[in-house]
N, C-alpha and C positions, 0 to 999 in steps of 0.2 A: 504493500500500500504506500508506495512512494516514500519510504523512509520512516513510516509511522507504524505503530502496532496498537491494538485494542485489548483492553482487559475488562471483563465483565465481573462486577463485584456485587455482593449482597451484604447488607449490614443491619444489625439490630443494636440499639443502644442510643447513643447520642443522636444518630441519624438512622431512622428506620426506613430502608428502601433499597433501590437498585441503582448502581452507578455503572456507567460505561466510560472508562478512562482512556484517553488518547495520549500516547507517549511517543517520543522519538525512538528510533532503533537503539539509541544509547541509553534509554531508560528514563529520560527527563519527561515528567508529566507536563503536558501543555494544555490539556482541556479535560473537562468532565461533564458528562450529561447525567443528571440525577433525577429520579422519580421518587418522590416522598410517598411512602405507603400510608401515612396518616392524613396528610392534606391533599394528596393526589397531584400536587404541584410538580411541574417539570421545569428544570432549570439547566442552563449551560453556563459553565464558568471557564474562563481562560486564565492560565497561569503564566503566560508569556507575553512579552511585548513584540515578539517576532511574528511576521505574517504566517498564517496557517492556511493552506490552500482550501478553498471552498469545497472542492471535490472530496477532500479528506474529511472535512467537517460533516458533510452530508452523509 
């Protein structure tokens, strides 16, 4: 995926929900999509000031 990889995670505790983490091949986390199981809210957070290709985000 053009130098990026995805990791699917599930969590209970401080945040109850599912996360899809986007990281570089080197392991640096650059974004996270999160669905909160309590509020049903979906969010996307970016952890970089570098451009991330739209194709990768989609």
